C-alpha positions in Angstrom: 8.9 20.7 -10.3 12.2 20.1 -12.0 12.8 16.4 -12.8 15.1 14.9 -10.2 17.4 11.9 -10.4 15.6 8.8 -9.3 17.2 5.9 -7.4 15.3 2.6 -7.1 16.3 -0.4 -5.0 15.4 -3.8 -6.4 15.6 -7.2 -4.8 18.1 -9.4 -6.7 20.4 -8.5 -9.5 19.9 -5.2 -11.3 20.6 -7.0 -14.5 17.5 -9.2 -14.1 15.4 -8.1 -17.1 12.1 -9.3 -15.4 12.7 -6.8 -12.5 14.1 -3.8 -14.3 12.8 -3.8 -17.9 9.8 -1.6 -17.0 11.9 0.8 -15.0 14.4 1.2 -17.7 11.7 1.9 -20.3 10.4 5.0 -18.5 11.1 8.4 -20.0 14.6 9.8 -19.2 15.6 6.5 -17.5 18.9 6.4 -19.3 20.1 9.6 -17.7 17.9 10.0 -14.6 17.5 6.5 -13.2 20.0 4.7 -11.0 19.4 1.2 -9.8 20.6 -0.4 -6.5 20.4 -3.9 -5.3 18.9 -4.2 -1.8 17.2 -6.9 0.3 14.5 -6.0 2.9 16.0 -8.8 5.0 19.3 -6.9 4.9 18.1 -3.4 5.5 21.5 -1.8 5.8 21.9 -2.4 2.1 19.5 0.6 1.5 21.9 3.1 3.1 24.0 3.7 -0.1 20.9 4.4 -2.1 19.4 6.7 0.5 22.6 8.7 0.9 22.3 12.1 -0.7 18.5 11.8 -1.4 16.0 14.5 -0.6 12.9 12.2 -0.5 12.5 8.5 0.2 9.5 6.4 -0.8 9.5 3.2 1.2 7.2 0.8 -0.6 8.8 -2.6 0.0 7.6 -5.3 2.4 8.6 -9.0 2.8 5.9 -11.4 1.7 7.8 -14.7 1.9 9.9 -15.6 4.9 13.5 -16.7 4.5 14.1 -19.7 6.9 17.8 -18.9 7.2 17.2 -15.3 8.3 18.0 -13.8 11.6 14.3 -12.8 11.9 11.7 -15.2 13.1 9.0 -14.1 10.6 8.1 -11.5 8.1 6.6 -9.2 10.8 9.9 -9.0 12.6 11.7 -8.5 9.3 9.4 -5.7 8.2 9.5 -3.8 11.4 13.3 -4.1 11.6 13.7 -2.9 8.0 11.4 0.1 8.5 13.4 1.2 11.6 16.7 0.7 9.8 15.5 2.7 6.6 14.2 5.5 8.8 17.5 5.7 10.7 19.4 5.8 7.4 17.2 8.7 6.3 18.1 10.6 9.5 21.8 9.7 9.3 22.0 10.9 5.7 21.4 14.5 6.8 19.8 15.2 3.4 16.4 13.4 3.5 13.6 15.9 4.0 10.8 13.4 4.1 10.2 9.6 4.3 6.9 8.7 2.7 6.1 5.2 4.0 3.6 3.3 2.0 1.7 1.2 4.4 -1.6 -0.7 3.7 -5.2 -0.2 4.2 -5.1 -3.5 6.0 -3.6 -1.7 9.0 -6.7 0.6 9.3 -9.5 -1.8 9.9 -12.7 -0.3 11.5 -13.2 -3.5 13.5 -13.8 -2.9 17.2 -11.0 -3.9 19.5 -13.1 -6.7 21.0 -13.9 -8.0 17.6 -17.6 -7.4 18.1 -18.7 -5.6 15.0 -17.4 -2.5 13.2 -17.2 1.2 14.0 -19.6 3.5 12.2 -16.9 5.1 10.1 -13.4 4.4 8.7 -10.7 7.0 8.8 -7.1 7.6 9.8 -7.9 7.0 13.5 -8.7 3.3 12.8 -6.1 0.7 13.7 -6.4 -3.0 13.0 -6.6 -5.1 16.2 -3.6 -7.5 16.2 -5.4 -10.5 17.8 -8.0 -11.1 15.1 -10.1 -14.2 14.7 -12.0 -13.7 11.4 -14.4 -16.3 10.1 -13.0 -16.2 6.6 -10.3 -18.7 6.0 -7.4 -17.7 8.3 -5.8 -20.9 7.3 -6.0 -20.3 3.6 -5.0 -16.7 3.9 -2.3 -17.2 6.6 0.1 -15.0 4.6 -2.5 -12.3 4.6 -2.8 -12.2 8.3 1.0 -12.1 8.7 1.1 -9.3 6.1 -1.6 -7.4 8.0 0.2 -7.6 11.3 3.6 -6.7 9.8 2.2 -3.6 8.0 0.3 -2.5 11.1 3.3 -2.8 13.5 5.7 -1.2 11.0 3.5 1.8 10.5 3.0 2.2 14.2 6.8 2.1 14.7 7.2 5.1 12.5 4.3 7.1 13.8 4.8 6.4 17.5 8.6 7.1 17.7 9.6 10.6 18.5 13.0 9.8 16.9 11.3 9.8 13.5 9.3 12.9 14.2 10.5 14.8 11.1 9.8 11.9 8.8 6.3 11.4 7.6 3.9 8.5 6.6 1.5 8.0 3.8 -0.9 5.0 4.0 -1.5 3.4 0.7 -4.8 1.8 0.0 -4.8 -1.0 -2.4 -6.5 -4.5 -2.7 -6.1 -7.5 -4.9 -9.0 -9.7 -6.1 -7.5 -12.8 -4.5 -7.8 -11.3 -1.0 -11.2 -9.7 -1.7 -13.2 -11.7 0.9 -10.5 -11.4 3.5 -10.2 -7.6 2.9 -14.0 -7.1 3.1 -14.2 -9.0 6.3 -11.2 -7.1 7.7 -12.4 -3.6 6.6 -16.1 -4.0 6.2 -16.0 -3.0 2.6 -13.4 -2.7 -0.2 -11.4 0.6 -0.3 -10.4 1.1 -4.0 -8.0 3.6 -5.6 -6.6 4.1 -9.1 -2.8 3.7 -9.3 -2.6 7.1 -11.0 -4.2 8.7 -7.9 -1.8 6.7 -5.7 1.2 8.1 -7.5 -0.2 11.6 -7.6 -0.8 11.4 -3.8 2.8 10.4 -3.2 4.0 13.4 -5.2 1.5 15.7 -3.5 2.8 14.6 -0.1 6.4 15.0 -1.2 5.9 18.5 -2.5 3.8 20.0 0.3 5.7 20.9 3.4 2.5 21.1 5.5 1.8 17.4 5.0 2.4 15.2 8.0 0.9 12.2 9.7 -1.2 9.4 8.3 -3.4 9.5 5.2 -5.8 7.0 3.7 -6.0 7.6 0.0 -8.8 5.3 -1.2 -11.5 7.2 -3.2 -14.2 4.5 -3.3 -15.5 2.3 -0.5 -17.9 -0.4 -1.7 -18.9 -4.0 -1.0 -17.7 -6.8 -3.1 -21.3 -7.4 -4.3 -21.5 -3.7 -5.4 -18.2 -4.1 -7.3 -19.5 -7.2 -9.0 -22.6 -5.3 -9.9 -20.5 -2.7 -11.7 -18.9 -5.4 -13.7 -22.3 -6.9 -14.6 -23.4 -3.4 -15.8 -20.3 -2.4 -17.8 -18.7 -5.7 -18.7 -21.5 -8.3 -19.0 -19.2 -10.4 -21.2 -17.3 -11.5 -18.0 -20.5 -13.0 -16.6 -19.6 -11.9 -13.0 -22.3 -13.0 -10.6 -22.9 -10.4 -7.9 -24.8 -13.0 -5.8 -21.5 -14.9 -5.4 -20.3 -12.1 -3.2 -23.4 -11.5 -1.2 -22.7 -11.1 2.5 -23.6 -9.1 5.5 -24.7 -5.5 4.7 -22.4 -3.1 6.6 -23.3 0.6 6.8 -19.8 1.8 7.4 -19.0 5.3 6.2 -15.8 6.2 4.5 -14.8 9.3 6.4 -11.3 10.0 5.3 -11.0 13.6 3.9 -7.6 14.6 5.2 -5.9 14.7 1.8 -8.8 16.5 0.1 -8.8 19.1 2.9 -5.1 19.6 2.1 -5.9 20.4 -1.5 -5.5 17.0 -3.2 -7.9 16.2 -6.0 -8.7 12.7 -7.2 -8.9 12.3 -11.0 -10.2 8.8 -11.3 -13.8 7.7 -10.5 -14.9 4.1 -10.0 -15.7 3.5 -13.7 -12.3 4.6 -14.7 -10.7 2.3 -12.1 -12.6 -0.7 -13.5 -11.9 0.3 -17.2 -8.2 0.8 -16.6 -7.9 -2.4 -14.6 -9.4 -4.4 -17.5 -7.1 -2.6 -20.0 -4.1 -3.4 -17.9 -5.1 -7.1 -17.4 -5.5 -7.5 -21.2 -2.2 -5.7 -21.9 -0.3 -8.0 -19.5 -2.0 -11.1 -20.8 -3.7 -11.9 -17.4 -7.1 -11.5 -19.1 -7.7 -13.1 -22.5 -11.3 -11.9 -23.2 
């Protein structure tokens, strides 16, 4: 595929080195990259960047609420922004596909009544909005708001006939700080390498037969199993698997839609762990 000009919207000033240094360091950025300032709380600001584009990747979501906003919370802001960006795509007359990066948090296999988990996790799973998890809803209040906002925003796109020609990709990622919350929400931890995430986005952009909702995690394990991998391959970190012991849940990862379309994952679990360690060391987050 011929390299296309790339437009990126950033929150705040495009002259803020901390926000744009990495983007400007990418190959061909000096001639191919155009930066725009836009705020998810002011979704109309995205229209200029979207105008004339062929493909739009919507990856932003609000995590901190602005008290002086017209929206009452991050959920309302996220849904409004998603609707506005989708409408800008339609209005442009040039956008062929909107690839909305949602969250695995929107695809919990929890039963609607909260009584246990379904046997499998796939694209038919939707997170119940009235959850009452045992694990620290007070401590992770922001997580619960994020979960609801991502679920409702994704449903807005998928359920509206108005956006029928625009399509959705569900991104699967997790961070260590939300590990217990994520495991309780989803039963296990869906894990994917960032390289596979990027490749999946490109795959969905380039294949006209792609439509609908896709989960792109390639590993589905418990926190204890993940800790065991660190014990085996990185004993110097002294990760204690017993610290993550919890209920054993025999939930099966049953998402094969992308593979059936021809997508191939390139990164196994060991590579994900290795590259995570390399990245943490490179950024200074890990000193060992």
